[in-house]
C-alpha positions in Angstrom: 24.7 -46.2 -30.7 27.6 -44.0 -31.6 29.8 -42.3 -29.1 28.7 -38.9 -30.5 25.0 -39.7 -29.8 25.7 -41.0 -26.3 27.7 -37.8 -25.5 24.8 -35.7 -26.9 22.2 -37.5 -24.8 24.4 -37.2 -21.7 24.9 -33.5 -22.3 21.2 -33.1 -22.8 20.4 -34.9 -19.6 22.8 -32.8 -17.6 21.3 -29.6 -19.1 17.8 -30.7 -18.3 18.8 -31.5 -14.7 20.4 -28.1 -14.3 17.4 -26.3 -15.7 15.1 -28.3 -13.4 17.2 -27.4 -10.4 17.1 -23.7 -11.3 13.3 -23.8 -11.7 13.0 -25.6 -8.3 15.1 -23.0 -6.6 13.0 -20.2 -8.1 9.8 -21.9 -7.0 11.1 -22.3 -3.4 12.3 -18.7 -3.2 8.9 -17.5 -4.5 7.0 -19.6 -2.0 9.3 -18.4 0.8 8.5 -14.8 -0.1 4.8 -15.5 -0.3 4.9 -17.2 3.2 6.6 -14.2 4.6 3.8 -12.0 3.3 1.2 -14.4 4.6 2.8 -14.1 8.1 1.8 -10.5 7.8 -1.7 -11.5 6.8 -1.3 -9.7 3.5 -2.1 -10.8 0.0 1.2 -11.1 -1.9 -0.3 -10.2 -5.3 -2.1 -7.1 -4.0 0.8 -6.0 -1.8 3.2 -6.0 -4.7 0.8 -4.2 -7.0 -1.4 -2.2 -4.7 -3.5 -2.2 -1.6 -4.3 -5.0 0.8 -7.8 -6.3 -0.3 -9.4 -5.2 3.0 -8.1 -1.7 2.7 -9.2 -1.6 -1.0 -12.8 -2.6 0.1 -12.8 0.0 2.8 -11.5 2.6 0.3 -14.4 1.7 -2.1 -16.9 2.1 0.8 -15.4 5.5 1.7 -15.7 6.6 -1.9 -19.4 5.4 -2.1 -20.4 6.9 1.3 -18.9 10.3 0.6 -20.4 10.4 -2.9 -23.8 9.6 -1.4 -23.6 12.9 0.6 -22.4 14.9 -2.4 -18.7 14.9 -1.6 -16.4 13.7 -4.3 -12.9 12.6 -3.2 -9.9 11.3 -5.1 -7.4 8.9 -3.8 -4.1 10.6 -4.5 -1.8 7.9 -3.1 -2.1 4.3 -2.0 0.5 1.6 -2.2 4.0 3.1 -2.4 7.1 1.1 -3.2 10.2 1.3 -1.1 11.9 3.3 -3.9 9.0 5.7 -4.1 9.1 6.1 -0.3 12.8 6.9 -0.3 12.4 9.5 -3.1 9.5 11.1 -1.1 11.6 11.1 2.1 14.5 12.8 0.2 12.2 15.7 -0.7 13.2 18.8 1.2 16.4 17.0 2.5 18.6 16.1 -0.5 16.2 17.1 -3.3 14.0 20.1 -4.0 10.7 20.8 -2.3 9.4 20.8 1.2 9.5 18.0 3.6 6.3 15.9 3.3 7.2 12.8 5.3 9.3 11.6 8.1 9.0 8.0 7.0 11.9 6.3 5.2 11.4 3.2 3.1 9.7 0.5 5.2 8.5 3.0 7.8 5.2 3.9 6.2 1.9 1.9 6.1 1.8 2.9 2.4 4.8 0.5 1.9 2.6 -2.4 3.1 -0.5 -1.5 1.1 -2.3 -0.4 4.3 -2.7 3.4 3.7 -4.3 5.8 1.3 -4.2 9.6 0.9 -7.2 11.6 -0.3 -8.2 15.0 -1.6 -11.4 16.7 -2.5 -12.6 17.1 -6.1 -14.6 20.1 -7.2 -17.5 20.0 -9.7 -15.1 21.4 -12.3 -12.7 18.5 -11.6 -10.0 20.4 -9.8 -8.3 18.5 -7.0 -8.0 20.5 -3.8 -6.7 20.0 -0.2 -8.9 22.7 1.3 -9.9 21.5 4.8 -12.5 24.3 5.0 -14.3 23.7 1.7 -18.0 23.0 1.8 -18.5 21.8 -1.8 -21.7 19.9 -1.1 -23.3 23.0 0.5 -24.5 21.4 3.7 -22.9 24.0 6.0 -20.2 21.5 7.2 -16.6 21.1 6.2 -16.3 18.3 3.6 -12.8 17.3 4.7 -14.0 16.5 8.3 -17.1 14.7 7.0 -14.7 12.4 5.0 -12.6 11.9 8.0 -15.6 11.0 10.2 -16.8 8.4 7.6 -13.2 7.0 7.3 -13.0 6.6 11.1 -16.4 4.8 11.1 -14.9 2.4 8.6 -11.9 1.7 10.8 -9.3 4.0 9.3 -6.9 5.9 11.5 -6.5 9.5 10.5 -3.0 11.1 10.1 -4.5 14.4 11.2 -4.7 13.1 14.8 -1.0 12.8 15.0 0.5 15.4 17.3 4.2 15.3 16.1 3.6 15.6 12.4 0.0 15.7 11.3 -0.7 14.3 7.9 -4.2 15.5 7.0 -4.8 13.6 3.8 -3.5 10.3 5.3 -5.8 7.4 6.2 -4.4 4.0 7.3 -5.9 0.6 8.3 -3.2 -1.0 10.3 -5.2 -4.0 11.7 -3.4 -3.3 14.9 0.0 -4.0 13.4 2.9 -1.6 14.2 5.5 -0.7 11.6 8.0 -2.6 13.6 5.8 -5.7 13.5 5.4 -5.3 9.7 9.1 -5.0 9.3 9.7 -8.1 11.4 6.9 -10.0 9.7 5.1 -10.6 13.0 1.6 -12.0 12.6 -0.9 -10.7 15.1 -4.7 -11.1 15.4 -6.4 -8.9 12.8 -9.7 -7.3 13.0 -9.7 -6.9 9.3 -11.0 -9.1 6.5 
């Protein structure tokens, strides 16, 4: 075999080894990230692209139960990336608009796929946040009927917060605090 062929084979072997090492490092890093999410008891695929599966199931139940009594709701927000959270936090502070959140990136259950926001939908398709509306005509406020059903499903309601009520907000924290989520602490969950 010529020296040129041996050199080519050696170079090819080194390149293959380097590529294999890079792929192995990427695999280890990906598995490490997934294990950190598993410590939280969260599904990595859903967390990165949307809601925790248990929250998604409860949201679907909420939509079905409210529709069954003639109340149409729309989910106006669910999973929120850290970048989206920071942008929302800057509103009314460093950008135009009124302050709508006190939570920076990583301080909202939305960032962990554990929260949703809702609004009512009229028969004409208009989205409203009217807490006094009785669109199904049963003599009761639709908003509070939604909240009651959500609480029965295990959601916590942001309207119960005393320091900064968030009336459209529903979260299913599984007993995990924001600090625990940030640290990656795994605790017993009552969820799915």
